[in-house]
C-alpha positions in Angstrom: 2.2 6.3 27.9 0.9 4.9 31.1 -2.5 6.2 29.8 -2.1 4.4 26.5 -1.5 1.4 28.1 -4.2 1.3 30.7 -6.3 1.8 26.9 -5.1 -1.0 25.3 -5.7 -3.4 28.0 -9.3 -2.3 28.0 -9.3 -4.0 25.0 -7.9 -7.5 26.1 -11.5 -8.9 26.1 -13.4 -12.0 25.7 -14.4 -11.8 21.8 -16.1 -15.3 21.3 -20.0 -15.4 20.1 -23.2 -16.0 22.2 -24.4 -19.4 23.2 -26.8 -20.7 20.9 -29.1 -20.5 23.5 -29.0 -16.9 24.4 -28.6 -15.7 20.2 -32.1 -14.3 19.8 -32.3 -12.2 23.1 -28.4 -11.0 22.7 -29.1 -10.3 18.5 -32.2 -8.2 19.6 -30.6 -6.2 22.0 -27.5 -5.9 20.0 -29.6 -4.2 17.2 -31.1 -1.9 19.7 -27.6 -0.8 20.6 -26.6 -0.1 17.2 -29.6 1.9 16.5 -29.2 4.3 19.5 -25.7 5.2 18.4 -26.2 8.7 16.7 -24.0 11.6 16.5 -25.0 15.5 17.0 -23.3 16.6 13.3 -25.7 14.3 11.3 -22.9 11.8 10.3 -21.1 8.8 11.1 -17.7 9.3 12.0 -15.2 6.9 10.7 -11.5 6.4 10.3 -9.0 5.3 7.6 -6.2 2.6 7.7 -3.5 3.0 4.9 -1.3 0.2 4.1 1.7 1.7 2.5 3.7 -0.4 0.0 1.6 -1.3 -3.2 -1.2 1.4 -2.1 0.3 4.7 -1.5 4.1 3.8 -2.9 6.3 1.7 -4.9 9.5 1.3 -3.3 10.3 5.0 -2.6 8.0 5.9 -5.7 4.7 7.3 -4.8 1.6 6.2 -6.2 0.2 9.4 -8.5 -3.4 8.6 -7.5 -2.1 8.5 -3.9 -0.7 12.3 -3.9 -4.1 13.2 -5.4 -6.3 12.0 -2.9 -4.1 13.1 -0.2 -4.7 16.8 -1.4 -8.4 15.9 -0.6 -8.1 14.5 2.5 -6.9 17.6 4.1 -8.1 21.3 4.3 -6.3 24.4 3.5 -4.4 24.4 6.8 -3.1 20.6 6.3 -5.5 19.2 8.9 -7.1 16.1 8.4 -10.8 15.8 7.8 -10.9 12.4 9.1 -8.6 10.4 11.4 -5.9 8.9 9.2 -3.5 5.7 10.8 -0.8 4.5 8.2 -0.4 0.5 9.1 2.5 -1.1 7.7 3.8 -4.5 8.3 7.0 -2.7 7.4 9.5 -2.8 10.6 12.8 -1.4 9.6 12.7 2.3 10.9 11.7 4.4 13.7 8.2 5.8 13.5 9.5 9.3 13.3 11.6 8.4 10.0 8.7 6.7 8.3 6.6 9.5 9.3 9.4 12.2 7.2 9.1 9.5 4.0 5.6 9.7 3.8 5.3 13.5 4.3 7.6 14.2 1.7 6.1 11.3 -0.7 2.6 12.4 -0.3 3.2 16.0 -0.1 1.0 16.5 3.4 2.0 16.5 6.9 2.2 13.0 8.4 3.1 12.8 12.4 4.9 9.8 13.9 1.4 9.4 16.0 0.1 8.5 12.8 2.4 5.7 12.0 2.1 2.0 12.9 5.0 0.0 11.9 4.7 -3.9 12.1 6.6 -3.9 15.9 4.6 -1.2 17.2 2.3 -3.6 19.6 5.7 -5.1 21.2 5.5 -1.8 23.2 2.6 -4.0 24.9 4.4 -7.1 25.9 6.0 -5.7 28.7 6.7 -9.0 30.5 9.6 -9.6 27.6 11.0 -6.1 28.3 13.5 -6.9 31.1 14.7 -10.4 29.2 17.9 -10.5 27.4 16.4 -10.7 24.2 18.0 -11.6 20.7 17.0 -9.3 17.5 17.0 -10.0 14.2 16.0 -7.7 11.4 17.7 -4.9 9.6 18.3 -0.9 10.0 18.5 0.5 13.4 17.2 -2.5 15.1 18.9 -1.9 18.8 17.6 1.8 18.6 13.9 0.3 17.4 14.2 -1.9 20.3 15.2 0.5 23.1 12.5 2.4 22.0 9.9 0.1 22.3 10.8 -0.7 25.6 13.4 -3.6 25.6 16.5 -3.0 28.1 18.9 -5.8 27.6 19.3 -6.1 23.6 21.6 -8.3 21.7 22.1 -7.8 18.2 22.9 -10.7 15.5 26.0 -8.4 15.1 26.8 -8.3 18.5 26.3 -12.2 18.7 28.5 -12.8 15.7 31.2 -10.7 17.0 31.2 -12.7 20.2 31.2 -15.9 18.9 33.5 -15.5 15.6 33.4 -19.3 14.6 29.7 -19.3 14.8 29.1 -17.8 11.1 30.9 -20.2 8.5 28.7 -20.0 5.2 30.4 -17.2 3.6 34.1 -18.2 3.2 35.3 -14.8 2.7 33.6 -13.9 6.2 35.5 -16.8 8.3 38.4 -15.5 10.5 41.7 -15.6 8.3 44.1 -15.1 11.1 44.1 -16.2 14.9 40.5 -16.7 16.3 40.2 -14.2 19.5 38.9 -15.8 22.4 34.8 -15.7 22.6 33.4 -13.1 24.7 31.0 -13.7 27.1 27.2 -12.6 26.7 24.5 -13.2 29.0 21.8 -16.0 28.1 19.9 -15.0 25.7 16.3 -15.4 27.1 13.8 -14.5 24.3 14.1 -13.6 20.4 12.3 -11.0 18.9 12.3 -11.3 14.7 11.6 -7.6 13.6 11.8 -8.2 9.9 13.8 -9.8 7.1 17.7 -9.5 7.5 20.2 -9.0 4.9 22.4 -11.7 5.7 19.8 -14.6 5.7 22.2 -17.7 6.1 24.1 -15.8 8.9 20.8 -14.6 11.0 19.3 -18.3 10.2 22.3 -19.8 11.8 22.6 -17.9 14.6 18.9 -18.0 15.5 19.0 -21.8 15.3 22.2 -21.8 17.4 20.3 -19.7 20.3 17.2 -21.7 19.9 19.2 -25.1 20.2 21.6 -24.0 22.9 18.5 -22.7 24.9 19.8 -19.3 24.8 23.6 -20.1 25.1 25.4 -20.1 21.8 28.8 -20.6 23.1 28.0 -24.0 24.6 27.9 -27.2 22.7 24.5 -29.1 22.0 23.3 -31.5 24.7 19.9 -32.5 24.9 17.2 -30.5 23.2 15.2 -28.4 25.5 11.7 -28.3 24.3 9.4 -26.1 24.2 12.2 -23.7 23.3 12.8 -20.0 24.6 10.2 -17.7 23.6 10.1 -16.4 19.9 8.1 -13.0 18.9 7.7 -12.1 15.0 6.9 -8.9 13.7 5.6 -9.0 9.7 3.7 -12.4 8.4 4.1 -10.9 4.6 5.1 -13.9 2.4 5.7 -11.0 -0.4 5.4 -7.3 -0.9 5.6 -5.2 -4.1 8.1 -2.6 -4.6 9.4 -1.0 -8.0 10.1 -4.8 -9.8 7.5 -5.9 -11.9 6.7 -9.0 -9.3 6.4 -9.1 -6.0 9.6 -9.7 -3.3 10.2 -11.7 -0.5 8.9 -10.7 2.7 9.8 -11.7 6.5 7.3 -14.0 6.2 9.5 -16.0 3.7 12.2 -15.8 6.5 9.9 -17.4 9.1 9.1 -20.3 6.3 12.7 -21.1 6.4 13.6 -20.9 10.4 10.4 -23.0 10.6 11.8 -25.6 8.1 15.2 -25.6 9.6 14.0 -25.9 13.2 11.7 -28.8 12.1 14.5 -30.7 9.9 16.7 -30.3 12.7 14.8 -31.2 15.8 11.8 -33.0 14.5 9.6 -30.3 16.4 7.8 -27.2 15.5 9.1 -23.9 16.2 6.5 -22.0 18.5 5.7 -18.7 18.7 4.7 -16.7 21.8 3.4 -13.7 19.3 3.0 -13.2 15.9 2.5 -9.4 15.1 1.4 -7.2 12.3 -1.5 -7.8 9.9 -3.3 -9.8 9.6 -3.2 -10.3 13.7 -6.3 -9.0 15.8 -3.6 -7.3 18.1 -2.3 -5.0 15.7 -5.9 -3.7 14.5 -6.9 -3.4 18.4 -3.4 -1.2 18.3 -4.3 0.9 15.0 -7.9 1.3 16.7 -6.1 3.4 19.6 -4.3 5.6 17.6 -7.5 6.3 15.2 -9.1 7.5 18.5 -6.1 9.5 19.5 -6.5 10.8 16.1 -10.3 11.8 16.4 -9.5 13.2 19.7 -6.7 15.6 18.1 -9.7 16.7 15.4 -11.7 17.4 18.2 -14.1 14.9 17.8 -16.2 13.8 20.8 -18.3 11.5 19.7 -16.8 7.7 19.2 -15.5 6.5 15.5 -18.3 4.6 13.9 -16.5 2.4 11.5 -12.8 2.0 10.0 -11.9 1.3 6.2 -8.9 -0.3 6.0 -7.5 -0.3 2.5 -4.8 -2.4 1.4 -3.1 -4.3 -1.7 -2.6 -8.0 0.0 -5.2 -10.2 0.3 -3.5 -12.0 2.9 -2.8 -9.7 5.2 -4.4 -6.4 4.7 -7.8 -7.6 3.5 -7.5 -11.2 5.9 -6.7 -9.0 8.6 -9.4 -6.3 8.4 -12.2 -9.0 7.9 -10.7 -10.8 10.9 -10.6 -7.5 13.1 -14.4 -7.2 11.6 -15.5 -10.5 12.7 -14.0 -9.8 16.5 -15.6 -6.5 16.9 -19.2 -7.9 15.7 -17.7 -10.8 18.5 -17.1 -8.5 21.3 -20.6 -6.4 20.8 -22.4 -9.3 20.6 -20.7 -10.5 23.9 -21.2 -7.1 25.4 -24.8 -7.2 24.5 -25.2 -10.5 26.5 -23.3 -9.0 29.6 -25.8 -6.3 29.8 -28.6 -8.7 29.2 -27.6 -10.7 32.2 -27.1 -7.6 34.2 -23.4 -7.8 33.8 -22.9 -4.8 31.9 -21.6 -2.2 34.7 -20.1 -5.3 36.7 -16.8 -7.0 36.9 -15.0 -8.5 34.0 -17.0 -11.6 33.3 -15.4 -14.8 31.7 -17.3 -17.8 30.7 -17.2 -20.5 27.9 -18.9 -19.1 25.1 -19.2 -20.8 21.6 -18.0 -19.7 18.7 -18.1 -21.4 15.2 -15.2 -19.1 14.1 -13.2 -19.1 17.3 -9.9 -17.5 16.7 -6.3 -19.3 17.5 -3.8 -17.7 20.0 -1.8 -16.6 16.7 -4.7 -14.8 15.0 -4.9 -12.6 18.1 -1.8 -12.0 18.1 -0.6 -13.7 21.0 -2.5 -11.6 23.4 -5.6 -13.0 25.6 -7.4 -11.8 28.2 -11.3 -10.9 28.8 -13.1 -7.8 27.6 -13.3 -5.7 30.6 -14.3 -1.8 30.2 -16.7 0.3 28.7 -14.6 1.9 26.0 -16.8 2.6 22.7 -15.7 0.7 19.9 -16.3 0.7 16.4 -19.0 -1.3 15.2 -17.3 -2.7 12.0 -14.2 -2.8 10.1 -14.5 -2.6 6.4 -12.0 -4.0 3.6 -11.0 -2.3 0.4 -8.6 -4.2 -2.0 -6.6 -1.8 -4.4 -4.7 -3.4 -7.6 -1.7 -1.6 -7.6 0.3 -3.7 -5.7 0.8 -7.6 -4.3 -3.1 -8.0 -6.0 -3.5 -7.1 -9.9 -6.5 -7.2 -11.4 -4.8 -7.5 -15.0 -3.4 -10.9 -13.4 -6.3 -12.4 -11.1 -10.1 -11.8 -10.9 -11.9 -12.6 -7.7 -13.5 -15.6 -8.0 -17.3 -15.8 -8.2 -17.8 -18.5 -5.7 -16.8 -16.9 -2.1 -15.6 -20.3 -1.1 -12.5 -19.3 -3.0 -9.8 -17.1 -2.2 -8.4 -14.0 -4.2 -4.9 -15.5 -3.6 -3.0 -16.5 -6.6 -3.9 -20.0 -7.8 -5.9 -20.5 -4.7 -2.6 -20.9 -2.8 -2.2 -20.2 0.8 0.2 -17.2 1.1 -0.3 -16.8 4.9 1.6 -17.7 8.0 1.4 -21.5 9.3 -0.3 -20.7 12.4 -3.1 -19.1 10.7 -6.2 -20.8 9.5 -6.9 -20.8 5.6 -10.5 -19.2 6.0 -11.2 -18.3 2.0 -14.0 -16.0 3.0 -11.6 -13.7 5.1 -9.9 -13.0 1.9 -13.0 -11.6 0.2 -13.0 -7.8 0.3 -15.9 -5.6 1.3 -15.3 -3.7 -2.0 -12.3 -3.8 -4.6 -11.2 -0.8 -6.6 -8.2 0.1 -9.0 -6.6 2.4 -6.5 -6.4 4.4 -3.4 -8.0 7.4 -5.1 -11.0 5.4 -5.7 -11.2 3.7 -2.5 -11.1 7.0 -0.6 -13.7 8.4 -2.6 -15.9 5.2 -2.3 -15.6 5.5 1.6 -16.6 9.3 1.5 -19.5 8.4 -0.6 -20.5 5.6 1.4 -20.6 7.7 4.6 -22.4 10.8 2.7 -19.5 13.2 3.6 -18.1 15.7 1.0 -14.4 14.8 -0.1 -14.0 18.1 -1.9 
């Protein structure tokens, strides 16, 4: 894990574009750098990032095209032909559990090292690991939190048990007899939102109590302390697709409720220290590291040239892949400029560079830093939209004007803190299903699939 953390930190770099005064020279060096990358096997090397819900499965039911194509993605010994990582915004399970489910559903072996859940990058947020954190979600949230590195964890159920008079919406759950005295819990120093909970009213009420009391929900409200204690949220999906004919509420909808409640009660905006999961850049950085690990396990000695991200949600999968592609382009141009200035082999450099598409801290996922390593990165990330999930070709068509978005009725379904850039919702390719997507990629790269 220490080596993995070190490799992740290498990717916390400055991503902004060149100053206009250096753009010409930097562009030429960048082109030269691209043309110099060749591989001994005669093929460009690529990796695949698969969303799960709406791409490979709908609820517990595998999409037939997914089972068909995964038979071709492995050889007779079950070894993958190219690096494959499953990147999902789900976060209500452990990686091992999700890997076992996928192995059964796709009828190929999936290892936990190939699975990335929405909360996986929280391993890198070590500054919060020793804090007393309140976790919200469903499933084995306590086990998940400990597995990610958090040492002092309080769940919503533990909070409700300590303060039985706090949860009063459901009359049937109110204390019937003499109320036991409250239990003392340590002050909560941060809130981690893993995913949508089961009882929204309970979680919303108790999270608001923690925010309004500065982490001491047993205390009476006094003066509002703002900014509030840190909040880190995973999975911003407004909706997702299961067996139902129409999309269902996702954790993004729960976040909308929490943000609205906090604003209504305090008059202030709820702030996030980190927003993790697609479409944040930190999620794709983490996924790229997993792709490298898979490439190494396949015996590849050359760097992965390109990533292909296959998804069904324009505002999560497509927006995120395109945002990461923009990030990669910016970082390669920045590296080219550093080489041009003689700084390629020296100490990390930080300088104010202009960028017409400057990313917000939210879009970065809460990670900031300056590029400081020579690890090879993919030259780009292409987005592929399938029509078996949130996006349906039968109900929607890609508008001919690129200034418009593929989201339904041109309504912005992304998170409040992400800018609405319609260009980023336009996929590099659109196909019917994941089988067509994989076949397209192998054809693009000139690789045999059979």
